[in-house]
C-alpha positions, 0 to 999 in steps of 0.5 A: 529486510535480507536481499534474496540475491541469487545463490546460483547466478548461472541458473537465474534469468531476468524477465519482464511482463507488461502489455508488450510481453504479457507472459514474459516469453524470452525474445518476444517483447515488443512484437505488436505493431503500431502506425510506426510499424512492427515492434514500434510501441504497439501495445503499451497498455491494457483497458479495463471495463467496469467489473473486469479483472485483468491478469497482469502476471501469471508466472511459473516458479520458482522466482522472485518478483523484484519491481512492480511499476504501474500508472493509471488515470486518477479520475474518469468521467464516471468519478474521481475515485479510481485509485480506491476503486481498482483493487490489486491482489497477488496470489502465491503458489496456487492459493485460492485466497489472496496474499495481497488485497488493497486498493491500488493507490493505498498500496503505493502510499497514495491515500484518499484516491489522491496522488502524492510524491513518495520517495522511499526505499520500498515505494516510489511515486514519481511525477506524474503518477508513476507508482513503483514498489521494490518489495522482494516477493519470492515464490516457489511454484506460481505467482499471479497478480491481478487488478480488478476494476470496481470503478463505475466507468472504464479505465482506458489506460492501465500501464504496468511492468513486473520485473522478476527473475526465475530459476532462483534457489528459494530458501526453505524458510523464505516467507511470502509477501502479504499486504492488507487494507483496513478502514475505520470510517470514523464510526469507532467508539471513543477509546476504541483502537483502529486495527491495522492487522489481526488474525495473523497466525504463525511465524513471520516478519512485519515490514511496514505500515501506510496510514491515511487519516482524515481528521474529523475532530479539531486540534492535533490528531497524532497522539495515538500510539502504534502497538504490536501485540507479539506472540503471547501478548494479551492486554499489553503489547511488547512494542509501541510508539510514543505517537503517530508522528513519532512512528513515522519518523517525525516530531512536534506535529510535522510543522515548522514550529510549535506556535498558535500565532501565526499558524504554523506551516505543515511540512511534508517529507519522504525518507528512505524508511519513514515519511509524511508525504501527503497533506491536504485540506482542500477538496482536490477531487471536485466531487461536488461544486459545493466542496471547498474545504474538507477534513485535513488529510494526512498520509504516513508510512514507516518501513521496518527494514532495519528494525523488523518486527519478528513474531513466531506464533501470532501478531496483532497491530493496532493504532490508538486514536488520541488527540491533544490540545491545550488541556491535554490528551482526549479520545478521537474517532477519525477516518483512518485507512491503513495497509499493513505489509508483512512476510509469512508462510502460506496458506494465509488466514482469510482476510476480512471482506474488502469493503464495497467501493462506495464504503472505501471512498473518502468522506 
């Protein structure tokens, strides 16, 4: 991804939006008062009632969003699914349809409404739940970022910060950042691929993928290939991986050794462009007093920064659901959620309807 550095530094100005300065006005940050006095950490966060949509930023362009930081509680008294119940949306240049629509946790490579540490070039999740992204997001006239609370209870603390510049010279061919969430909830037919992205028309650049997979079958789950159908591709793609763990930069099942006895040790990792930061086989949500073991959950990411996938007319991205055991390959149907990240011109084709909160919850 080419950095959009200022071509005219004298015209560019740095700005920041958070609860201390909700519109980024110069010289107006940290004005609210606390018990310590005016300007002493008086407005560090917002609260979101059930059904409420917070406008985190509404910026006049031209400009570039350069860093987004957020943190929220991962559970409330109303339930443990906060990171799947909060919906992040971003709109460019006055468009009515969002170019970004995804559950908050999945956008930051934290699947299943569970936290995981991530250390990569584009997404960093730090202790304890500090979620950062460094996607450069240019816009010409307006950028609007919202967060909708679809959780059954209030979210008492929404901390956030949007770091951006204004006055940037945005090239005519600059593309807009997009992100979309999709799920195949273990109901696809055997042999049917999970769709990561479809319906993209025009020219653009595919930047990366986050995959949250809950294994609903026995044995190894990661033999499925990620396939990129570019432009005029029909039955067969132009690009494909050799397996899901290979696509995420790993090999031989993300474990210390290929063996049956003793059981291998699962190894997670984060790297600049690929990683497997999330693995769990126990219920950490405590949603039920009877929940002890649960389907193994795996979170993987892959950033196409040094190797972007360019398309000029259309793009479709899919993931096969294939496993392996001692007798060879077999078709599977797992619970797969993904976020696709890409750049293209707007207006954007309408996204598929985002499933209701209950239909986004892990099972």
